[in-house]
SEDREN-279786 format. One line per field, with one value per atom (N, C-alpha, C, O): z, x, y; residue number from 1. Coordinates in nm, 3 decimals. Example, Ala and Ser with C-alpha at 12.3 -4.5 7.8 and 13.67 -1.06 7.14 Angstrom:
residues 2
c3 = c(0.780 0.780 0.780 0.846 0.708 0.714 0.787 0.804)
c1 = c(1.319 1.230 1.320 1.424 1.285 1.367 1.290 1.341)
c2 = c(-0.569 -0.450 -0.330 -0.332 -0.225 -0.106 0.003 0.114)
pos = c(1 1 1 1 2 2 2 2)
//
This chain:
residues 71
c3 = c(9.645 9.703 9.797 9.808 9.903 10.057 10.100 10.181 10.076 10.046 10.221 10.274 10.268 10.428 10.565 10.669 10.501 10.614 10.669 10.599 10.863 10.901 10.839 10.749 10.899 10.924 10.960 10.869 11.070 11.123 11.004 10.998 10.946 10.881 10.766 10.734 10.730 10.654 10.617 10.526 10.762 10.759 10.822 10.858 10.818 10.866 10.726 10.695 10.630 10.519 10.434 10.369 10.465 10.350 10.423 10.346 10.605 10.617 10.528 10.455 10.573 10.491 10.356 10.299 10.289 10.171 10.140 10.108 10.148 10.161 10.229 10.148 10.310 10.336 10.298 10.329 10.210 10.082 9.951 9.905 9.916 9.818 9.841 9.747 9.923 10.001 9.937 9.850 10.019 10.022 9.873 9.861 9.778 9.611 9.594 9.572 9.594 9.594 9.601 9.511 9.729 9.827 9.737 9.727 9.631 9.552 9.448 9.359 9.375 9.215 9.192 9.253 9.093 9.071 8.953 8.852 8.983 8.881 8.991 9.011 9.028 9.156 9.046 9.078 8.940 8.900 8.975 9.095 8.905 8.978 9.014 9.133 8.871 8.912 9.087 9.172 9.099 9.196 9.311 9.412 9.322 9.426 9.432 9.543 9.352 9.408 9.429 9.513 9.361 9.469 9.626 9.725 9.613 9.824 9.883 9.992 9.823 9.905 9.938 10.050 9.828 9.881 9.978 10.084 9.937 10.034 10.175 10.276 10.180 10.323 10.383 10.506 10.322 10.345 10.397 10.511 10.328 10.327 10.527 10.617 10.540 10.625 10.741 10.850 10.736 10.855 10.877 10.966 10.782 10.825 10.936 11.055 10.849 10.967 11.052 11.148 11.110 11.216 11.362 11.481 11.288 11.385 11.477 11.569 11.370 11.412 11.524 11.494 11.664 11.800 11.769 11.881 11.700 11.713 11.604 11.595 11.530 11.462 11.539 11.467 11.639 11.709 11.702 11.654 11.756 11.730 11.649 11.676 11.530 11.403 11.354 11.235 11.413 11.350 11.284 11.199 11.361 11.352 11.413 11.453 11.460 11.584 11.557 11.648 11.414 11.351 11.284 11.221 11.270 11.175 11.034 10.994 10.943 10.795 10.716 10.660 10.721 10.654 10.699 10.614 10.828 10.837 10.788 10.711 10.838 10.787 10.658 10.619 10.564 10.439 10.363 10.242 10.410 10.306 10.179 10.143 10.094 9.936 9.938 9.947 9.934 9.945 9.907 9.912)
c1 = c(14.139 14.133 14.090 14.040 14.083 14.044 13.916 13.936 13.826 13.655 13.589 13.493 13.699 13.605 13.704 13.731 13.749 13.842 13.837 13.813 13.863 13.799 13.845 13.925 13.786 13.838 13.987 14.069 14.026 14.111 14.281 14.404 14.182 14.294 14.348 14.460 14.234 14.232 14.347 14.428 14.304 14.416 14.558 14.669 14.523 14.705 14.744 14.861 14.653 14.698 14.782 14.883 14.676 14.720 14.855 14.945 14.882 14.999 15.128 15.207 15.110 15.249 15.221 15.319 15.134 15.125 15.210 15.327 15.156 15.183 15.406 15.493 15.433 15.497 15.642 15.761 15.543 15.600 15.677 15.790 15.553 15.552 15.664 15.651 15.732 15.750 15.933 16.013 15.921 16.057 16.113 16.231 16.031 16.098 16.070 16.181 15.978 16.070 16.151 16.194 16.186 16.363 16.460 16.563 16.437 16.590 16.525 16.562 16.432 16.431 16.602 16.670 16.608 16.764 16.702 16.761 16.631 16.590 16.459 16.383 16.444 16.368 16.311 16.356 16.234 16.161 16.022 15.996 15.967 15.814 15.750 15.723 15.685 15.662 15.701 15.612 15.742 15.806 15.837 15.869 15.834 15.843 15.677 15.629 15.617 15.454 15.406 15.317 15.452 15.362 15.443 15.391 15.603 15.613 15.521 15.471 15.494 15.452 15.286 15.238 15.207 15.103 15.094 15.045 15.162 15.208 15.234 15.178 15.332 15.394 15.231 15.231 15.080 15.043 14.956 14.917 14.902 14.822 14.883 14.802 15.018 15.049 15.052 15.075 15.028 15.039 14.826 14.768 14.773 14.620 14.616 14.583 14.662 14.634 14.715 14.670 14.824 14.886 14.776 14.798 14.643 14.541 14.417 14.335 14.480 14.376 14.439 14.538 14.391 14.427 14.474 14.448 14.539 14.560 14.724 14.807 14.710 14.797 14.968 15.065 14.972 15.106 15.112 15.209 14.996 14.987 15.025 15.051 15.034 15.062 15.190 15.179 15.317 15.357 15.396 15.481 15.287 15.284 15.292 15.202 15.477 15.503 15.598 15.676 15.612 15.703 15.689 15.583 15.764 15.754 15.786 15.903 15.665 15.669 15.783 15.877 15.759 15.900 16.011 16.093 16.041 16.186 16.226 16.321 16.142 16.169 16.179 16.249 16.092 16.066 16.172 16.181 16.240 16.319 16.380 16.470 16.288 16.369 16.443 16.523 16.493 16.635 16.750 16.859)
c2 = c(-2.977 -2.877 -2.895 -3.007 -2.814 -2.836 -2.768 -2.677 -2.781 -2.718 -2.710 -2.654 -2.798 -2.796 -2.754 -2.815 -2.594 -2.570 -2.469 -2.370 -2.446 -2.392 -2.212 -2.189 -2.134 -1.952 -1.992 -1.979 -2.034 -2.040 -2.135 -2.128 -2.197 -2.312 -2.191 -2.151 -2.163 -2.062 -1.955 -1.937 -1.882 -1.755 -1.847 -1.809 -1.923 -2.024 -2.038 -2.014 -2.078 -2.073 -2.019 -2.044 -1.906 -1.756 -1.695 -1.662 -1.672 -1.668 -1.709 -1.648 -1.856 -1.898 -1.916 -1.964 -1.898 -1.836 -1.735 -1.756 -1.619 -1.472 -1.519 -1.487 -1.558 -1.539 -1.628 -1.629 -1.701 -1.796 -1.714 -1.723 -1.629 -1.622 -1.452 -1.373 -1.421 -1.322 -1.358 -1.323 -1.423 -1.507 -1.570 -1.602 -1.580 -1.601 -1.450 -1.401 -1.352 -1.229 -1.150 -1.078 -1.156 -1.181 -1.226 -1.160 -1.383 -1.414 -1.354 -1.431 -1.247 -1.210 -1.123 -1.041 -1.185 -1.128 -0.977 -0.940 -0.945 -0.807 -0.772 -0.866 -0.705 -0.606 -0.488 -0.379 -0.483 -0.422 -0.346 -0.354 -0.295 -0.203 -0.293 -0.306 -0.425 -0.496 -0.594 -0.585 -0.620 -0.695 -0.606 -0.669 -0.480 -0.377 -0.355 -0.331 -0.359 -0.347 -0.467 -0.475 -0.590 -0.715 -0.739 -0.791 -0.677 -0.675 -0.583 -0.608 -0.483 -0.391 -0.455 -0.437 -0.531 -0.579 -0.636 -0.598 -0.783 -0.916 -0.848 -0.891 -0.729 -0.682 -0.612 -0.618 -0.541 -0.507 -0.599 -0.574 -0.731 -0.790 -0.847 -0.872 -0.852 -0.962 -0.874 -0.928 -0.721 -0.630 -0.613 -0.551 -0.679 -0.638 -0.797 -0.800 -0.917 -1.072 -1.024 -1.086 -0.944 -0.906 -0.874 -0.898 -0.805 -0.779 -0.904 -0.906 -0.997 -1.112 -1.191 -1.258 -1.194 -1.216 -1.320 -1.364 -1.437 -1.546 -1.562 -1.653 -1.414 -1.397 -1.440 -1.466 -1.441 -1.443 -1.609 -1.668 -1.676 -1.809 -1.894 -2.011 -1.836 -1.893 -1.819 -1.791 -1.774 -1.698 -1.591 -1.569 -1.504 -1.363 -1.294 -1.220 -1.294 -1.227 -1.137 -1.109 -1.068 -1.026 -0.900 -0.899 -0.777 -0.684 -0.696 -0.698 -0.706 -0.799 -0.724 -0.781 -0.570 -0.485 -0.530 -0.564 -0.543 -0.623 -0.726 -0.741 -0.816 -0.936 -0.971 -1.064 -0.879 -0.921 -0.832 -0.852 -0.753 -0.639 -0.655 -0.730 -0.536 -0.551 -0.530 -0.623 -0.413 -0.327 -0.393 -0.336)
pos = c(1 1 1 1 2 2 2 2 3 3 3 3 4 4 4 4 5 5 5 5 6 6 6 6 7 7 7 7 8 8 8 8 9 9 9 9 10 10 10 10 11 11 11 11 12 12 12 12 13 13 13 13 14 14 14 14 15 15 15 15 16 16 16 16 17 17 17 17 18 18 18 18 19 19 19 19 20 20 20 20 21 21 21 21 22 22 22 22 23 23 23 23 24 24 24 24 25 25 25 25 26 26 26 26 27 27 27 27 28 28 28 28 29 29 29 29 30 30 30 30 31 31 31 31 32 32 32 32 33 33 33 33 34 34 34 34 35 35 35 35 36 36 36 36 37 37 37 37 38 38 38 38 39 39 39 39 40 40 40 40 41 41 41 41 42 42 42 42 43 43 43 43 44 44 44 44 45 45 45 45 46 46 46 46 47 47 47 47 48 48 48 48 49 49 49 49 50 50 50 50 51 51 51 51 52 52 52 52 53 53 53 53 54 54 54 54 55 55 55 55 56 56 56 56 57 57 57 57 58 58 58 58 59 59 59 59 60 60 60 60 61 61 61 61 62 62 62 62 63 63 63 63 64 64 64 64 65 65 65 65 66 66 66 66 67 67 67 67 68 68 68 68 69 69 69 69 70 70 70 70 71 71 71 71)
//
């Protein structure tokens, strides 16, 4: 595990991790309450990260709900 990352590197890694997890959720065959709850939590995290002034630099320049629409 990496322990010497800067805050910027951690935020970049967090964005990638959340996007990866959302992509996996979209591929789930059964979208039960648990999956939908996870989806809402990840979307909320991306929406908070969107306020970071460098978010666009790291690819967070989109509407997470539209890009990762679970419906």
